[in-house]
C-alpha positions in Angstrom: 0.0 0.0 0.0 2.8 2.4 0.9 4.5 1.7 -2.4 1.2 2.4 -4.3 0.9 5.7 -2.4 4.4 6.7 -3.3 3.8 5.9 -7.0 0.6 8.0 -7.0 2.3 10.9 -5.3 5.1 10.7 -7.9 2.6 10.8 -10.7 0.7 13.7 -9.2 3.9 15.7 -8.7 5.0 14.9 -12.3 1.7 16.0 -13.7 1.8 19.2 -11.6 5.2 20.0 -12.9 4.3 19.5 -16.5 1.0 21.4 -16.1 2.8 24.5 -14.9 3.1 26.9 -17.8 6.7 27.6 -18.8 7.8 31.2 -18.7 7.8 33.1 -22.0 10.9 35.2 -23.1 10.7 38.6 -24.7 14.3 39.1 -26.0 14.9 42.7 -27.0 18.1 43.5 -28.9 19.3 47.0 -29.8 22.0 47.8 -32.2 24.9 50.2 -31.4 23.2 51.5 -28.2 25.6 52.8 -25.6 24.2 53.5 -22.1 22.9 56.9 -23.3 19.6 56.4 -21.4 17.8 58.2 -18.6 18.0 55.2 -16.4 21.8 55.1 -16.8 22.1 58.7 -15.7 21.9 60.6 -19.0 20.4 64.1 -18.6 19.8 64.3 -22.4 18.3 61.1 -23.6 14.5 60.9 -23.6 13.8 57.2 -22.9 10.7 56.9 -20.7 9.8 53.3 -21.6 13.3 51.8 -21.1 13.5 53.9 -17.9 10.2 52.4 -16.7 11.4 48.8 -17.4 14.5 49.6 -15.4 12.4 50.9 -12.5 10.6 47.6 -12.4 13.5 45.3 -13.0 17.2 45.1 -12.4 19.7 47.3 -14.3 23.3 46.2 -14.7 25.7 49.1 -14.4 28.7 47.1 -15.6 27.7 44.9 -18.4 30.3 44.3 -21.2 30.2 42.8 -24.7 32.8 40.3 -25.8 33.7 42.2 -29.0 32.5 45.7 -30.0 31.2 44.8 -33.4 27.8 43.4 -34.5 28.6 40.0 -35.9 31.0 38.6 -33.3 29.1 40.2 -30.4 25.8 38.6 -31.4 27.4 35.3 -32.3 29.0 35.2 -28.9 25.8 36.0 -27.0 23.6 33.7 -29.0 26.0 30.7 -29.0 27.4 31.3 -25.5 31.0 31.0 -26.9 33.5 33.8 -26.8 35.1 35.1 -30.0 38.5 33.7 -29.1 37.0 30.2 -28.8 34.6 30.3 -31.7 36.9 32.1 -34.2 34.1 34.6 -35.0 36.0 37.9 -34.8 34.8 39.8 -37.8 31.5 40.4 -39.6 32.2 38.1 -42.5 32.6 34.9 -40.6 29.3 32.9 -40.3 29.1 31.2 -37.0 27.7 28.0 -38.5 30.7 27.8 -40.9 33.2 27.5 -38.1 30.9 25.9 -35.4 28.4 23.8 -37.4 27.1 21.8 -34.5 26.6 24.6 -31.9 23.2 24.9 -30.4 22.2 28.6 -30.2 20.1 30.1 -27.4 16.8 30.2 -29.3 17.6 26.7 -30.7 18.0 25.4 -27.2 14.6 26.9 -26.3 13.1 25.4 -29.4 14.5 22.0 -28.6 12.9 22.2 -25.2 9.3 22.9 -26.3 9.3 26.6 -27.0 7.9 28.4 -30.1 10.9 30.5 -31.3 10.6 33.4 -33.7 12.3 36.7 -34.4 11.4 40.1 -35.9 14.2 42.5 -36.9 17.9 42.0 -36.2 18.8 39.3 -33.7 21.7 37.5 -35.3 23.9 39.6 -37.6 23.1 39.9 -41.3 24.1 36.6 -42.9 23.2 34.6 -39.9 19.7 36.0 -39.4 17.7 33.1 -40.9 19.5 30.3 -39.1 16.9 27.5 -39.7 18.0 25.5 -36.7 17.2 28.4 -34.3 13.7 29.3 -35.2 10.5 27.2 -35.2 8.3 29.6 -37.2 8.1 32.7 -39.3 6.6 36.0 -38.0 3.1 37.0 -38.9 3.9 38.6 -42.2 0.3 38.0 -43.5 -1.0 40.4 -40.8 1.0 43.2 -42.3 -0.3 42.5 -45.8 -3.9 42.6 -44.5 -3.2 46.0 -43.1 -1.4 47.0 -46.3 1.7 47.9 -44.5 4.8 47.4 -46.6 8.3 46.6 -45.3 10.2 49.9 -45.5 13.6 50.5 -47.1 16.5 52.4 -45.6 15.2 56.0 -46.2 11.7 57.4 -46.3 12.6 60.3 -48.5 13.0 59.6 -52.2 15.8 62.1 -52.6 17.9 60.2 -50.1 17.2 56.8 -51.7 18.3 58.4 -55.0 21.4 59.9 -53.4 22.4 56.5 -52.1 21.8 54.8 -55.4 23.8 57.4 -57.3 26.7 57.1 -54.9 26.7 53.4 -55.1 26.8 53.4 -58.9 29.7 55.9 -58.9 31.7 53.9 -56.3 31.3 50.6 -58.1 32.3 52.2 -61.4 35.4 53.7 -59.8 36.5 51.1 -57.2 34.8 47.9 -58.3 33.6 45.1 -56.0 35.1 46.7 -52.8 32.5 49.5 -53.1 29.8 46.9 -52.3 31.2 46.6 -48.8 29.7 49.9 -47.6 31.4 52.7 -49.6 28.2 54.3 -50.6 25.6 54.5 -47.9 23.8 57.8 -48.5 23.3 60.5 -45.9 24.2 59.7 -42.3 20.7 60.8 -41.0 17.1 61.5 -41.9 14.1 62.7 -40.0 11.1 62.5 -42.3 7.6 63.4 -41.1 6.2 59.9 -41.3 4.6 57.3 -39.1 6.7 54.9 -37.0 6.0 52.0 -39.3 7.4 53.8 -42.3 10.9 53.1 -40.9 12.0 49.5 -40.3 12.0 49.4 -36.5 8.4 50.6 -36.3 7.4 48.0 -38.9 9.2 45.2 -37.1 7.5 46.2 -33.8 4.0 45.9 -35.3 5.1 42.6 -36.8 6.3 41.4 -33.5 3.1 42.4 -31.8 1.0 40.5 -34.4 3.3 37.5 -34.0 3.0 37.6 -30.2 -0.8 37.6 -30.4 -0.7 34.6 -32.7 1.5 32.7 -30.4 -0.4 33.6 -27.3 -3.4 31.9 -28.8 -1.4 28.6 -28.4 -1.9 28.7 -24.6 0.0 25.5 -23.9 3.1 26.5 -25.9 5.6 29.0 -24.3 7.4 31.4 -26.7 10.8 32.9 -27.2 10.2 36.1 -29.1 13.2 38.1 -30.4 12.6 41.7 -31.3 15.8 43.3 -32.7 16.0 47.0 -33.4 18.3 48.3 -36.1 18.7 51.8 -34.6 20.6 53.6 -33.4 22.9 51.9 -36.0 23.8 54.2 -38.9 22.1 55.5 -40.9 20.4 57.5 -38.1 16.9 57.6 -39.6 13.8 58.2 -37.5 10.4 60.0 -37.7 10.6 63.7 -37.3 8.6 63.7 -34.0 11.5 62.0 -32.2 14.0 64.5 -33.7 11.8 67.3 -32.4 12.0 66.0 -28.8 15.5 67.4 -28.6 16.7 71.0 -28.4 20.2 71.4 -30.0 21.3 73.8 -27.3 20.8 71.1 -24.6 22.8 68.4 -26.4 26.3 68.1 -25.0 29.2 66.8 -27.1 32.0 64.4 -26.0 34.1 65.7 -23.1 37.3 64.0 -24.2 38.0 64.4 -27.9 41.5 63.0 -28.0 42.8 59.5 -27.8 44.5 58.4 -24.6 47.9 59.8 -23.8 50.5 57.1 -24.3 47.7 54.9 -25.6 48.1 52.3 -28.3 48.1 54.0 -31.8 46.5 50.8 -33.2 43.7 51.0 -30.6 41.6 53.7 -32.4 40.3 53.7 -35.9 39.6 56.6 -38.3 35.8 56.5 -38.1 35.6 54.8 -41.5 32.0 53.7 -41.1 30.7 57.2 -40.6 33.0 58.7 -43.2 31.4 56.5 -46.0 28.2 58.6 -45.6 27.6 61.5 -48.0 28.4 64.9 -46.6 30.9 63.6 -44.0 34.6 64.6 -44.4 36.7 61.8 -45.7 39.9 62.9 -43.9 39.3 66.2 -42.0 38.0 66.4 -38.5 34.3 66.5 -38.0 33.3 70.0 -37.0 31.4 70.8 -33.7 28.4 71.9 -35.8 28.2 68.7 -37.7 29.0 66.6 -34.5 26.0 68.3 -32.9 23.7 67.2 -35.8 25.0 63.7 -35.7 24.5 63.3 -32.0 21.0 64.8 -32.3 20.2 62.2 -35.0 21.6 59.4 -32.8 19.5 60.5 -29.8 16.4 60.8 -32.0 16.9 57.1 -33.0 17.3 56.1 -29.3 13.9 57.8 -28.5 12.3 56.1 -31.6 13.4 52.7 -30.4 12.3 53.5 -26.8 8.8 54.2 -28.1 8.7 50.9 -29.9 9.7 49.1 -26.7 6.9 50.8 -24.9 4.5 49.5 -27.6 5.5 45.8 -27.3 5.4 45.8 -23.5 2.0 47.5 -23.5 0.7 44.8 -25.9 2.3 42.1 -23.7 0.3 43.4 -20.8 -3.0 43.7 -22.8 -2.6 40.1 -23.8 -2.3 39.1 -20.2 1.2 37.8 -20.8 3.4 40.1 -18.7 3.2 38.1 -15.5 4.5 35.0 -17.2 7.2 36.6 -19.4 10.8 37.4 -18.7 11.8 40.6 -20.5 15.5 41.1 -21.2 16.9 44.1 -23.0 20.5 44.4 -24.3 22.7 46.1 -26.8 25.4 44.4 -28.8 28.0 47.0 -28.0 28.6 50.6 -27.1 29.4 53.5 -29.5 31.9 56.4 -29.7 30.1 59.7 -30.5 33.2 61.8 -30.8 34.6 60.3 -27.6 38.4 59.9 -28.0 38.0 61.7 -31.3 36.3 59.0 -33.2 32.8 57.9 -34.3 31.7 54.3 -34.2 32.1 51.1 -32.2 35.1 48.8 -32.8 37.5 49.5 -30.0 38.6 47.9 -26.7 37.8 50.9 -24.6 35.0 51.4 -22.1 32.8 53.5 -24.4 32.6 50.7 -27.0 32.5 47.6 -24.7 30.1 48.7 -22.0 26.4 48.1 -22.8 23.0 48.6 -21.4 21.5 45.4 -19.9 18.1 45.3 -18.1 16.1 42.2 -17.0 12.6 41.9 -15.5 11.3 38.6 -14.2 7.8 37.8 -12.9 9.2 36.3 -9.7 11.9 38.8 -8.8 11.8 40.0 -5.2 9.8 43.2 -4.8 12.6 44.7 -2.7 14.9 44.4 -5.7 12.7 46.0 -8.3 14.2 49.1 -9.6 17.6 48.3 -8.2 21.0 48.6 -9.9 23.8 46.2 -9.6 27.5 47.1 -10.0 28.4 43.5 -10.5 30.6 42.8 -13.6 28.6 40.7 -16.1 29.1 39.9 -19.8 26.7 39.4 -22.7 27.9 35.8 -22.9 26.1 35.3 -19.6 22.7 35.8 -21.0 22.5 32.3 -22.5 23.0 30.4 -19.2 20.8 32.9 -17.3 17.7 32.5 -19.5 18.2 28.7 -19.5 18.5 28.8 -15.7 15.2 30.6 -15.4 13.4 28.3 -17.8 14.9 25.1 -16.2 16.5 24.2 -19.5 19.9 22.5 -19.6 22.9 24.6 -20.6 25.3 23.0 -23.1 28.7 22.3 -21.5 30.6 24.4 -24.0 28.9 27.6 -23.0 31.4 30.1 -21.6 29.1 32.4 -19.7 27.8 32.2 -16.1 24.2 32.6 -15.0 23.6 35.9 -13.2 20.2 34.7 -11.8 21.6 34.9 -8.3 22.1 38.7 -8.8 18.4 39.2 -9.3 17.8 37.9 -5.8 20.9 39.7 -4.3 22.2 42.5 -6.5 24.9 43.5 -4.0 26.6 40.1 -3.7 30.2 39.5 -4.8 30.4 38.4 -8.4 32.9 38.1 -11.2 36.3 39.8 -10.6 36.8 40.6 -14.3 35.0 40.9 -17.7 36.7 40.2 -21.0 36.5 41.7 -24.5 38.7 41.7 -27.5 39.2 43.4 -30.9 41.8 43.0 -33.7 43.8 46.1 -34.6 41.0 48.6 -34.9 43.2 51.1 -36.7 43.9 48.7 -39.6 40.5 47.1 -39.9 37.4 48.0 -41.9 34.2 48.9 -40.0 33.2 45.2 -39.9 36.5 44.3 -38.2 37.8 42.8 -41.5 41.4 43.4 -42.5 41.7 46.4 -44.9 41.3 45.1 -48.4 44.0 46.3 -50.7 41.4 48.1 -52.8 40.3 50.1 -49.8 43.7 51.8 -49.7 43.1 52.9 -53.3 39.9 54.7 -52.3 39.5 58.2 -50.8 40.6 56.5 -47.5 44.2 56.0 -48.7 45.7 59.1 -47.2 43.8 58.5 -43.9 45.1 55.0 -43.7 48.7 56.2 -44.4 48.5 58.7 -41.5 47.3 56.0 -39.1 50.0 53.6 -40.3 52.7 56.3 -39.8 51.6 56.8 -36.2 51.7 53.1 -35.4 55.1 52.7 -37.0 56.4 55.7 -35.1 55.2 54.2 -31.8 56.0 50.6 -32.4 59.3 51.0 -34.2 61.1 47.6 -34.5 57.8 45.8 -33.6 56.2 47.0 -36.8 55.4 44.2 -39.2 52.6 44.7 -41.7 51.3 41.2 -41.8 51.3 41.0 -38.0 49.5 44.3 -37.4 47.0 43.9 -40.2 46.1 40.3 -39.8 47.3 38.7 -36.5 47.4 41.4 -33.8 44.6 41.1 -31.2 43.8 43.5 -28.4 42.5 41.6 -25.3 40.7 43.8 -22.8 40.1 43.0 -19.1 37.8 45.1 -17.0 38.0 44.9 -13.3 36.2 46.9 -10.7 38.8 49.6 -10.8 40.8 49.1 -14.0 40.8 48.5 -17.7 43.8 46.4 -18.8 44.5 45.9 -22.5 47.1 43.4 -23.8 48.1 43.6 -27.4 49.4 40.1 -28.6 50.2 38.1 -31.7 47.2 35.9 -31.9 49.1 33.2 -33.8 51.9 33.2 -31.1 50.2 33.7 -27.8 53.2 32.5 -25.8 55.2 35.6 -27.0 55.4 38.7 -24.8 52.8 41.4 -25.5 53.7 44.0 -28.0 52.0 46.7 -25.9 50.0 47.1 -22.7 47.4 49.7 -21.7 46.2 50.4 -18.2 43.5 52.8 -17.1 42.5 53.7 -13.6 38.7 54.1 -13.4 38.7 55.5 -9.9 40.7 58.5 -11.1 40.3 58.5 -14.8 36.9 57.2 -15.9 37.2 58.6 -19.4 40.4 56.6 -20.0 42.5 59.6 -20.9 45.9 58.4 -19.8 47.6 55.0 -20.2 49.5 54.5 -16.9 51.1 51.1 -17.7 54.6 52.5 -17.9 54.4 54.1 -14.4 52.7 51.2 -12.6 54.9 48.2 -13.3 53.8 46.4 -10.1 50.1 46.9 -10.8 50.7 45.7 -14.4 52.3 42.5 -13.1 49.5 41.9 -10.7 46.8 42.5 -13.4 48.8 40.3 -15.9 48.5 37.4 -13.5 44.8 38.0 -13.2 44.5 38.3 -17.0 46.3 35.0 -17.6 43.7 33.2 -15.5 41.2 34.1 -18.2 37.4 34.2 -17.8 37.5 30.8 -16.1 39.7 32.1 -13.3 37.6 35.2 -12.7 34.1 33.6 -12.3 32.1 34.1 -9.1 33.2 31.8 -6.3 30.6 29.3 -5.3 
């Protein structure tokens, strides 16, 4: 009889576990967004919806990407593997080509009973339609019914014409290399149009329709990825978001020079922005133009913020909020004239630090609206979401679940976060080595200037093949310091070619490399660096 009772209890417990509805995931990705948000202390950015999410969830003050460029960052986050392990360290390496058997984050959810779907940019272009990751297509038919067409890049015909004419001229003059982004049209646009007449507004409506379709399947939990293209160049947004900002209140970068005694190979020449029409190809960007550019960037941030408000509102209307984890992240930061450059693609704080916010239905009330200073990495998102969904984590995943921080944001955590980037000064904007033809374009003189500065600093260390193709900058962020080690990737046992050290207690803008005057500290940090991410995880 006792045995029968035990069997019955076991069956009842099993049925109860399976009958409990699994938690949905709303996975919000934002391209090129630095922590220029109200909830991160910006007194300029108008971001009420993201601020509201932060006031209800947990905000991470010290979250870092693994590489400050779209493709490698997203591949790392979505596979749980760091760029150094995966081999994905520029935009033209497809993660499936080098890691064919990897199980991505959405794939792991799909394999464990979830409906998985994305709208917008989740993986980088080229990896977007990874068939193994997604179980269904978004609700495209709903957009056809409403006669809403998928927008192109610009809303104004003159700007589409401008881009097309530029592209034709560039291809005629430079050949195939022009197709890698030499003709992109104007850097910004603010047409007086509806939100869905630009791509992010369209994708938000599509995501809402898709969510409603999935919610009808009451027994099937969903993983919905909504990826925003802005504030990536070109900075296009409806005029109403541009009008939110008064130019006289917009502040430009405080530090407009590279770090003193910093690595000359550590900063690029703002190639990505300079491909836009009307942007100087070699000369400095004027303060007047810089103000316009930052205005355009901020308008895009507010545009994206409004879309985030829409999707969360609809989540609540559908009665899904209390059973859905919301996580919001950016793939990397962005220099807006900081250190004298525009773009991502460096190993510095401004490019590697990202916004990260999470809200969970069961998070303790006392921690809602809290901020944590714990060091976390984007590669940690994979195991964290699996942890919450009670889904197994593949043993090759190189992140660490930060679920405990949601219950105790102040607890001791990682002692270091790691990023990397190959020779930014001698890479195109997708982190690809400079193609020979690129040096024949209008960027030739700019590249020559950059090379001369590197050669002058590195002297006998200079080797073209090494610096263009093999040199990697490895960045380690601790609570107090940023430590960057420049090494020959093919010969890791060799001594570093250059070291950078920045004291964040006294120099948060990273204006001066103090490695040469702090040899004992360099030695201590090198020991820590050599332990890698495995040796800097939280202690159990």
